[in-house]
C-alpha positions as CSV (number, residue, x, y, z in Angstrom):
1,M,122.6,121.9,49.4
2,A,120.7,122.5,52.5
3,V,117.5,123.3,50.5
4,K,117.8,120.1,48.8
5,E,118.1,118.2,52.2
6,N,115.2,120.4,53.5
7,Q,113.3,119.2,50.5
8,E,113.9,115.4,51.3
9,Q,113.2,115.9,54.6
10,D,109.6,117.7,54.0
11,K,108.7,114.7,51.9
12,K,109.7,111.9,54.3
13,T,107.9,114.2,57.4
14,R,104.9,114.3,55.0
15,K,104.7,110.6,55.0
16,S,104.7,110.3,58.8
17,E,102.6,113.0,59.5
18,G,99.0,111.5,59.1
19,S,97.3,111.2,62.6
20,G,100.5,112.1,64.2
21,N,101.2,108.4,66.0
22,A,104.4,107.3,66.4
23,P,106.1,104.6,68.8
24,A,106.2,106.2,72.4
25,E,109.7,106.0,72.4
26,D,110.4,107.9,69.4
27,V,108.2,110.7,70.1
28,D,108.1,113.5,72.8
29,I,106.5,116.9,73.1
30,R,108.6,120.0,72.4
31,T,107.8,123.8,71.8
32,G,109.6,126.5,69.9
33,T,109.0,129.7,68.0
34,L,107.6,129.0,64.3
35,D,110.4,130.8,61.6
36,L,109.2,130.4,58.3
37,L,111.6,130.2,55.2
38,P,110.9,131.6,51.6
39,D,110.4,128.1,50.5
40,G,107.5,127.2,52.3
41,F,108.4,125.5,54.9
42,G,110.0,126.5,58.6
43,F,111.6,125.7,61.8
44,L,110.9,125.9,65.4
45,R,113.2,127.8,67.0
46,T,113.9,126.2,70.6
47,R,117.1,128.2,71.8
48,G,115.8,131.7,71.8
49,Y,115.2,133.2,68.6
50,N,118.5,131.8,67.1
51,Q,119.3,129.5,64.5
52,S,120.5,125.8,66.4
53,D,121.2,122.2,65.7
54,N,118.1,121.7,68.2
55,D,115.5,123.6,65.8
56,I,112.6,121.2,64.9
57,Y,111.7,120.9,61.0
58,V,108.0,121.9,60.0
59,S,106.6,120.8,56.6
60,M,104.7,123.1,54.5
61,S,101.6,120.8,54.6
62,Q,101.3,121.6,58.5
63,I,102.1,125.2,58.0
64,R,99.1,125.4,55.3
65,R,97.0,123.0,57.2
66,F,96.6,125.4,60.5
67,S,97.4,128.8,58.9
68,L,100.7,129.1,60.8
69,R,102.1,132.3,61.1
70,R,105.9,133.3,61.5
71,G,106.3,134.0,65.3
72,D,103.5,131.4,66.5
73,E,104.6,129.4,69.7
74,V,103.8,126.0,68.5
75,S,104.0,122.6,70.6
76,G,103.7,119.4,68.8
77,Q,105.1,115.6,68.7
78,V,108.4,115.5,67.8
79,R,110.7,112.6,66.0
80,E,114.3,112.1,65.9
81,P,116.0,112.9,62.5
82,K,116.1,109.7,60.0
83,D,118.6,108.5,57.8
84,S,120.2,111.6,55.8
85,E,117.8,114.1,58.0
86,K,119.8,116.9,59.8
87,Y,116.7,118.1,62.1
88,N,114.2,116.6,64.5
89,A,110.6,116.8,62.8
90,L,107.3,118.0,64.0
91,L,104.8,115.0,63.7
92,K,101.8,116.5,64.9
93,I,100.6,119.8,66.2
94,V,99.2,120.1,69.7
95,A,98.8,123.8,70.4
96,V,99.6,127.0,68.7
97,N,99.8,129.7,71.3
98,G,98.5,127.7,73.8
99,L,95.4,127.3,71.9
100,D,94.1,124.0,70.1
101,P,95.5,124.3,66.6
102,E,91.8,124.6,65.2
103,E,91.0,127.7,67.1
104,A,94.1,129.7,65.9
105,R,93.0,129.6,62.6
106,D,90.3,131.9,63.2
107,R,92.5,135.1,65.1
108,P,92.7,138.3,63.4
109,T,95.4,139.7,61.5
110,F,97.7,142.5,63.4
111,D,98.1,144.9,60.5
112,R,94.0,144.9,59.9
113,L,93.5,145.8,63.9
114,T,93.0,149.3,64.3
115,P,95.3,151.5,66.0
116,L,94.5,154.1,68.8
117,F,96.5,156.6,71.1
118,P,97.5,155.1,74.4
119,T,95.0,155.3,77.2
120,E,95.8,153.1,79.6
121,R,98.8,153.9,82.0
122,L,101.7,151.7,82.7
123,R,102.6,153.5,86.0
124,L,106.3,152.8,87.0
125,E,106.4,154.1,90.6
126,T,107.4,151.3,92.9
127,E,109.0,152.3,96.0
128,P,109.5,155.8,97.1
129,T,113.4,155.5,96.7
130,D,113.1,154.4,93.0
131,I,113.5,158.3,91.9
132,A,114.4,157.7,88.2
133,T,110.8,155.9,87.8
134,R,108.9,158.3,89.7
135,V,110.4,161.1,87.4
136,I,109.5,159.1,84.3
137,D,106.1,158.9,85.7
138,L,105.7,162.8,86.4
139,T,107.3,164.1,82.9
140,T,107.0,161.4,80.3
141,P,104.2,158.8,81.2
142,I,104.0,155.8,79.4
143,G,101.0,154.1,78.2
144,K,99.8,150.9,77.1
145,G,100.5,150.8,73.0
146,Q,103.5,153.8,73.4
147,R,106.1,154.1,70.8
148,G,109.1,155.7,72.9
149,L,112.5,156.6,72.4
150,I,115.2,156.7,74.8
151,V,117.8,159.3,73.7
152,S,121.0,158.5,75.1
153,P,124.7,159.7,74.9
154,P,127.5,156.8,76.1
155,K,127.6,156.7,79.8
156,A,124.5,158.6,80.6
157,G,122.9,156.0,82.8
158,K,120.6,154.0,79.9
159,T,121.2,150.6,80.8
160,T,120.3,151.4,84.6
161,I,117.2,153.1,83.3
162,L,116.1,150.0,81.1
163,K,116.3,147.9,83.7
164,Q,114.4,150.2,86.4
165,I,111.7,150.4,83.6
166,A,111.6,146.7,83.2
167,N,111.3,146.0,86.6
168,S,108.6,148.4,87.5
169,I,106.6,147.0,84.6
170,T,106.8,143.8,85.7
171,A,106.1,144.7,89.4
172,N,102.9,146.9,88.6
173,N,101.3,145.2,85.6
174,P,102.1,141.3,86.1
175,D,99.5,140.6,83.4
176,V,101.8,142.4,80.5
177,Y,104.4,140.1,78.7
178,L,107.9,142.2,79.1
179,L,110.4,141.4,76.2
180,V,113.5,143.0,76.2
181,L,115.6,142.7,72.9
182,L,119.3,143.7,73.0
183,V,121.1,144.0,69.3
184,D,124.8,144.0,68.7
185,E,125.4,144.2,72.4
186,R,128.4,143.1,74.8
187,P,127.8,139.3,76.0
188,E,128.3,140.6,79.3
189,E,125.8,142.9,79.2
190,V,123.2,140.3,77.9
191,T,124.2,138.2,81.0
192,D,123.5,141.0,83.3
193,M,120.2,142.1,81.8
194,E,118.8,138.5,82.1
195,R,120.0,138.6,85.9
196,S,118.5,141.6,86.4
197,V,115.1,141.6,84.8
198,N,112.3,139.3,85.4
199,G,110.9,139.0,81.6
200,E,112.2,137.3,78.5
201,V,115.6,138.5,77.0
202,V,116.6,138.2,73.7
203,S,120.0,138.9,72.4
204,S,122.1,139.0,69.2
205,T,125.5,139.9,70.4
206,F,128.3,142.2,68.6
207,D,130.5,138.9,67.4
208,Q,127.2,138.1,65.4
209,P,126.8,139.0,61.8
210,S,124.6,141.7,60.9
211,E,122.3,139.2,59.4
212,N,121.8,137.5,62.7
213,H,120.6,140.6,64.5
214,I,118.2,141.2,61.8
215,Q,116.8,137.6,61.7
216,V,116.2,137.6,65.5
217,A,114.7,141.0,65.7
218,E,112.2,140.0,63.1
219,L,111.3,136.9,64.5
220,V,110.7,139.0,67.9
221,L,108.5,141.3,66.2
222,D,106.4,138.5,64.7
223,R,106.0,136.6,67.8
224,V,105.1,139.9,69.9
225,K,102.7,140.4,67.2
226,R,100.8,136.9,67.7
227,L,100.4,137.9,71.2
228,V,98.8,141.0,70.6
229,E,96.5,139.3,67.9
230,S,95.2,137.2,70.9
231,G,94.5,140.4,73.1
232,R,97.7,140.3,75.1
233,D,99.4,143.6,76.6
234,V,103.0,143.5,75.2
235,V,106.0,145.5,76.1
236,V,109.4,145.4,73.9
237,L,112.5,147.2,75.5
238,L,114.8,147.3,72.2
239,D,118.3,148.4,73.2
240,S,119.2,149.9,70.4
241,I,117.3,150.9,67.4
242,T,120.6,152.6,66.2
243,R,122.3,149.3,66.2
244,L,119.6,147.7,64.3
245,A,119.6,150.3,61.6
246,R,123.1,150.0,61.3
247,A,123.0,146.3,60.6
248,Y,120.4,146.9,58.0
249,N,122.6,149.3,56.6
250,L,125.3,146.9,56.5
251,S,122.9,144.0,55.0
252,A,120.8,146.0,52.7
253,P,121.4,145.9,48.7
254,A,122.9,149.1,47.1
255,S,120.0,151.3,46.1
256,G,122.4,153.9,44.8
257,R,121.1,156.6,47.2
258,I,123.2,157.2,50.1
259,L,122.6,159.7,52.5
260,S,125.0,161.5,55.0
261,G,127.1,159.6,57.2
262,G,126.8,156.5,54.5
263,V,123.5,155.5,55.3
264,D,121.6,153.7,52.6
265,S,118.3,155.3,52.0
266,T,116.3,152.0,51.8
267,A,117.9,150.5,55.0
268,L,116.1,153.0,57.1
269,Y,112.7,151.6,56.4
270,P,112.7,148.0,58.0
271,P,113.6,149.5,61.6
272,K,111.0,151.9,61.0
273,K,108.5,149.3,60.3
274,F,109.8,147.5,63.6
275,F,109.4,150.8,65.6
276,G,106.0,151.5,64.0
277,A,104.5,148.3,65.0
278,A,103.8,149.7,68.7
279,R,100.5,150.5,69.0
280,N,97.4,150.2,71.3
281,V,94.7,148.1,69.6
282,E,90.9,149.1,69.5
283,E,90.0,145.2,69.3
284,G,92.1,144.4,72.6
285,G,95.7,144.3,73.3
286,S,98.7,146.4,72.6
287,L,102.4,146.6,71.7
288,T,104.4,148.8,73.7
289,I,107.9,149.7,72.1
290,L,110.8,151.6,74.1
291,A,113.7,152.1,72.1
292,T,116.7,153.6,72.9
293,A,118.8,156.0,70.3
294,L,122.1,156.4,70.7
295,V,123.6,160.1,70.2
296,D,126.7,161.9,70.7
297,T,128.8,158.8,69.6
298,G,131.1,160.7,67.4
299,S,129.3,158.8,64.6
300,R,127.6,160.7,61.8
301,M,125.7,157.9,60.8
302,D,124.1,157.4,64.3
303,E,123.4,161.2,63.9
304,V,121.6,160.7,60.6
305,I,119.6,157.6,62.2
306,F,118.4,159.6,65.1
307,E,117.4,162.5,62.8
308,E,115.3,160.1,60.9
309,F,113.6,158.3,63.8
310,K,113.0,161.8,65.6
311,G,109.5,162.7,65.8
312,T,108.1,159.0,64.8
313,G,107.2,158.3,68.2
314,N,104.8,159.7,70.5
315,M,107.0,160.0,73.8
316,E,110.6,160.6,74.3
317,L,113.1,160.4,77.1
318,H,116.4,162.5,76.9
319,L,119.4,161.5,79.3
320,D,122.0,164.5,79.3
321,R,125.9,163.4,79.8
322,R,126.7,166.6,81.4
323,L,124.3,165.6,84.2
324,A,125.7,162.1,84.5
325,D,128.9,163.7,84.8
326,K,128.1,165.6,87.6
327,R,126.7,162.4,89.1
328,I,123.3,163.8,89.0
329,F,121.0,160.4,88.5
330,P,118.7,159.9,86.5
331,A,120.2,162.3,84.3
332,I,117.0,163.3,82.4
333,D,116.7,166.5,80.7
334,I,113.2,167.5,81.7
335,E,112.7,170.2,79.3
336,R,113.3,167.8,76.2
337,S,111.3,164.9,77.5
338,G,107.9,164.5,77.0
339,T,104.7,162.4,76.2
340,R,102.4,163.0,73.6
341,K,98.4,163.4,74.4
342,E,99.8,162.8,77.8
343,E,96.0,164.0,79.2
344,L,94.5,160.8,77.9
345,L,97.1,158.9,80.6
346,M,96.1,161.1,83.5
347,E,93.4,162.2,85.9
348,E,92.4,165.7,85.0
349,E,93.6,167.2,88.6
350,E,96.8,165.0,88.3
351,A,97.5,166.4,84.8
352,I,96.8,170.0,86.0
353,Q,99.4,169.8,88.8
354,V,101.8,168.2,86.4
355,W,101.6,170.9,84.1
356,K,102.4,173.6,87.2
357,L,105.5,171.4,87.5
358,R,106.6,171.8,84.6
359,N,106.0,175.5,84.3
360,V,108.7,175.9,87.4
361,L,111.0,173.6,85.9
362,H,111.2,175.0,82.6
363,A,112.2,178.4,84.4
364,L,115.5,176.6,85.4
365,D,118.4,175.0,83.6
366,P,118.7,171.2,83.1
367,G,120.8,170.6,86.0
368,A,118.8,172.6,88.3
369,A,115.6,171.4,87.3
370,I,116.4,167.8,87.8
371,E,118.3,168.4,91.2
372,L,115.1,170.4,92.5
373,L,112.6,167.5,91.2
374,I,114.9,164.7,92.8
375,S,115.0,166.6,96.1
376,K,111.5,167.3,96.7
377,L,110.7,163.6,95.6
378,R,112.7,162.4,98.3
379,D,110.7,164.4,100.7
380,T,107.7,162.6,99.8
381,K,106.5,159.1,100.2
382,D,104.9,158.9,96.5
383,N,103.7,160.7,93.3
384,A,100.4,161.5,94.6
385,H,101.7,163.0,97.8
386,F,104.0,165.2,95.6
387,L,101.4,166.5,93.7
388,K,99.2,167.3,96.8
389,E,102.0,169.3,97.9
390,I,101.9,171.2,94.9
391,Q,98.2,171.7,94.8
392,K,98.6,173.0,98.4
393,N,101.2,175.5,97.9
394,S,99.8,176.9,94.4
395,A,96.4,177.4,96.4
396,K,98.3,179.5,99.2
């Protein structure tokens, strides 16, 4: 029935499109994120990335005319629904991703862009007292285009680390577009994140069906791909890849191959595709994805999901519950954390001093290593000063 209504609306909208002119009192300009449906038409999602009664209908002819893609931010003249129509309808497109609609036709396709190793650093260090971000800069440096896992057991400080990373990125890199995606999360956690982070926060809470988690996550991915196509540097913080994989597992049609823990073998491909989209792009722009992975939850499914994702990233930050229980924060397991090709993100002298630091810390157990590093960082005003102290001491 809904499809029939939409098809009827498509016919009526095409008749009224023309030049987009309409009585001034019936028309206003609105903006939304385009979500395409299998039948060829689409809707502008105007309230985050979730479906709502305020969505704006976009006809198939408009989508074809301007080569619109899912995830495009579209602005245009809108009219109210007529007769039996349910949704507002888009009459005339004014802008696509902030550009003239005609210009948007000639943009590149994300999948054809050339992926490279991250080479430009996203420095997190801000204040001398922000020890967590200083530790991350030293032990697991993050670059534009990084594909990173934050591996965390319950109550190890994962949410706090995410907030600190988010705020450091926006403080040090104002040109970077930051988006935090919360999947299957508690509503109060969403509110807390929205109030704590200076960036876009998108969520699908635990009281929503798994299909909604998937729809929101996929639309977010398409949105950030469109930004990268236009040359933007984008950072997505996903909490969590584990819950997203669970949602796909619940919604995936049975393939007949069930892995340990009740995970369908086909259910892990879509979240891997999401995570694998992170890349530094040779043509300009980058997509950085830092996703949390849950471990030690008591669920065999979560362990299987983590094992499938382990090694797919090029950076891992491990949190340790035992350190958190001792009130050692940040509860980072330095020995298990690291970044592939970190030398591409550091100056040669900095890399040498960091390797010296690692050699010292690796000789200690995780608790002693992080406590030593925290105490030394508190005695210095910034990481550069700290590394100079290492260089000075090693020269003696």
